[in-house]
N, C-alpha and C positions, 0 to 999 in steps of 0.2 A: 432557208433552212429546211432540211428534209428530216422528218421524224418517221421512223418505221416502228410499227407496233404489231406484235404477234400475239394472238390469243390461241390457246389450245383447250379444247373442250372434248370430253369423252362422249361419243355418240352411241356406240354399242360396244360390246366386248371386242377387243382387238381392232377397234376402228377409231381413228383420231381425226378430229376436224381442226384445222388451223386457219386463221384469217390474218392476212397481211394488209395493213393500211398504211399508205404513204400520204403524208400531208406536206404540201409545199406552201409556205406562208411568206408573203411579201413584207418588207420592213415597214414599220409604222411611219407615218409622216406627222410633222408638227404643224399645228394650226396657229391662228392668230389668238392673241389674248382676249378673253371675254371680260365683260363688265362683272362686277360683284353680283349685280342683280341677276344676270344671266347664269352665272355660276351657281347661285342659290337655287334657281329654278331647275337647272340641270341635275344637280345633286339630290334635291328633295324628291324629284320625280322617280328616282331609281333606288332610293334608300328605304329600308323597311325596318320595323320593330320586330325583333325575334322574341317569342315567348316559348320557353322550353321548360321541361320538368327536370329538377335536380333533387333526387331523393324525395319525390312527391311534393316538392315545394316549387312554386313558380319562379323561374329565373329569367332574366331579361338581358338582351343585348341588341346589337344592330347588325344588319347585313345589307348588301347592295346587289342589284342585278347587273350582270356584265354581259349577259346573252339574252336576247329577246324571247327565246324559247323556254324561259323559266328556270335559268341557272343563276344561283346566287352564291356569294362568298361571305363567310363570317369567320370568327375565330373558332378553333377547335374546342377551347375551354368553354365557349358559350353553349355548345350543343353536345358536350361530351357524354352527358347522361341521358340524352333524348334524341332518338333517331328520327323523330317525326315532329319537328317544331312547327308552331304556327307563325306565319309571317303576316304582318299587317302593313298593307300598302296604302298610302295617302290617309293616315289616321286623321280624324276630326273633320274630314272633308266629305262632300256628298258622294264622291266616287270612291269612298273607302272600300278596300277589298280585303277579305280574310283569305289567305292562301295557306293550304295545307301542304307543307313541304316534307321532304325526307332527305336524310343525310346519305349521300352516295360516295363520298370520299373524305377522308380525314388524314391529317399529317400533324401528329402531336409535336414533333420537333420544330416545325415551322409555325405551329399554332394556327393552322388554317383548315377550314372545312368547306366542302362543296355541297350546296343544297340544290335540290331539284323539285320543281312544282309541275307535276304532269298535267298535260292538257292546256297549258298556257302558250300564247304566242303574241308577238308584237308588244311585249312589255317594254317600257322605257329602260334603256340599258346604258351603262357607262363604258367608255373605251379605256383600255390600259395605256399608260404612257411609258416613259423610260426613266432610268436613273441618271442619264447623261446630263440633263439640265439642272439637276439638284445641286444646290450650294448653300452655304451658310447665309442666313437672312432672306432666303427665297420665301415669298409669300405663298401660303397654302390655305385651303379651306377644308374643314372637317365637318362631317355630318353624323348625327346619331341621336340617341335617346338616353340622355343622362339620367341615372337613377330609375331606369325602366318606366314604370307607370306612376311613379311617385309624384311627378309634376303635372299629372292630369288634373284639370280643373273640376272634373266630375268623376267620381269613383266608378261610374258606369261606362266611362269613355276611355279611350286611349289618349296619350299626350301628343302634343304637336312635336314635330322634329326640331332639333336645335342645330343652328348653323354657326360655326365659330371660325373666325379668321385668325391666323397666327403666322409665325415665322419658324423656319428651321433654325434651331439653335446649335445643333451638332449632328454630324454624320458619323455615327459610331461604327467602326469596323471590327470584324472578327475573322481571323484567319486570312487576312488580306482582301476581304470583300465587305461591302456594305451590309451591316447586320441589322441596325436599327436607325430610324430617323427620329431625332429628338425634336420635340415641338414645344412652343410656349402657348399654343392654343388652349383655351379652357376646356378640359375634358374630364369626365368623371366615370365611375362605374356605370355601365349601361351603354357607353359609347363604344365598347369593345366590338370590333368587327365592322365598324363604320368606315366609309371611304375617305381618303384624303386626296383632294384634287389640286392640281397646279393651275396656273392662270389660263391655260388652254382648255381646262375642263377634263383633263385626263387623270385617271387614277394613278397616283405615284406612291401610295401607301395604304395600309390597313391599320386602323387604330388597334392597339393590342394591350397596353398597360400604362401606368402612370403612378406618380407619388402624390396622393391626395393632399391638397392644400399647398403643395410646393411649386405648382406651375411647371412641373417637369413631366412630360408625357412622351410616349413612344409609339411609333408606327412601324409595321413590317414593310420593308421596301418592296416596290412593285416587281423587282427582279426575282424575289422569292416567290411572289404570287405567280409570275409568268412560268416559272419552273414547275410549280404545283399544278398549273392548268395545261402544261404543254402536251400531256398525253390526251388524245381524243377519248371521248366517252363512247364506248362500243357496247351496244346491247345485242346479245346473241343468245337465243334459246333453241338448241337443236330439237328436232322433232323426236318424240318418244317412239322407239322402234323395238319390236320383238325380234328375236333371232331369225324367225321365219320370214321377216320382211327385209332382210338386208340386201336382197337382190332386186327389190321393187323400187322404182323411182319415187322420190319424195321431194318436197320443196324445202330448201334451206333459206332462211331470211336473216339478215343482219342490218342493223342501223348504226351509223357512225356520225357523231357530232363533233366538229372542231370547236373547242371551248374558247378560242381566241377570235372573236368576231372582228370585222373591220379590215380584213386583209384578204387578198386573193388566195384561194386554196384549190388544190386538186386532189381527188381521192382515187386511189386504185386499190381494189379489194380482190384478192385471189383466194379461192377456196381450194384446199388440198385434202384429199382423203387417202389414207394409207392403212395397211393391214399387215400384221405380223412383221413390222419393221421394214417392209419393202417400200420402194420408192412410190410416192403418191401420184395421183392423177390430177393435174391442174385443171380447174374448172372455172371458166370465166363467168362472173356474175353480172347480171343486168341490173342497171340502176333505174328505178322509177318510183315517183312519189316518195322520195326520201328513204327508200329501202333497197338494199342489194338482195337480189334473188338468183337462185340457180336450182334447177330440178335435176336430180341425179340419184342413182342407186348408191347405197353405202359401199357395196362391193359388186363388181361386175359378175354376171352369171358365168359359171365355169363352162369351159368348152368341152365338147365330147359327150358321150353317154354317161348317165348318172352311175356313180359307183355303187357297189353292193356291199352290204355289211358282211 
């Protein structure tokens, strides 16, 4: 699959910067079934408690890490009112970590949100699976924090994570595609945003809703999540230029992160500068230490003697 992404940013008056990113991803492979014990360890290591503010009241949900560089997924409705939620990793354990995240992408229709914790690396992360192996009565395991902090044994501490085994009771379609996975696993408010794993330890769904007391719960299929994460996360801040500097060389930097780990990828980034609608100049960017760089003037110096007023 090749995904092309173009971003356009204003640099100076009549000067446009565009970046083209090509991502080539290999198809995922299926592994062997894991024991329930191993599934529990895998899911617990990457699942976090989300503490957000909703109209100045603490609201709780669940999220999980899918990229070791600090990227997490949860439901949009969990962080709708708070762009800077607190994520609690390994609560009640000696290696508990309080992470300060920020919301960098939301999709209300899919009810998904992308969270980022700057400065983190090598975090335990889950891999995404596929919908192909899903069928009625397939066993799955869900992780989360039911009722937020209400189950904590000490009001000064966070609660332990809950792990629930269940089966798929219905694959509900909408518009000819899988829309929701119905589960009989015991889930409650606070589980929203938690991962649902198959027997291979791959994420096949994201807990989203349920009918309290009825044993009917729903998860967003991984196909929706893959589409939500298909666009790479590109960070680009053009240098601040005054009009008198547009002929002076400056360095442009861009960082690109593919949000779907666990597959081979290739990045090609090309910078183009243009002015007054004329054809731009292609500038090849060098890649080093995770950053694409190129040094160039926004506009080439005009040829010939300077004009007079």
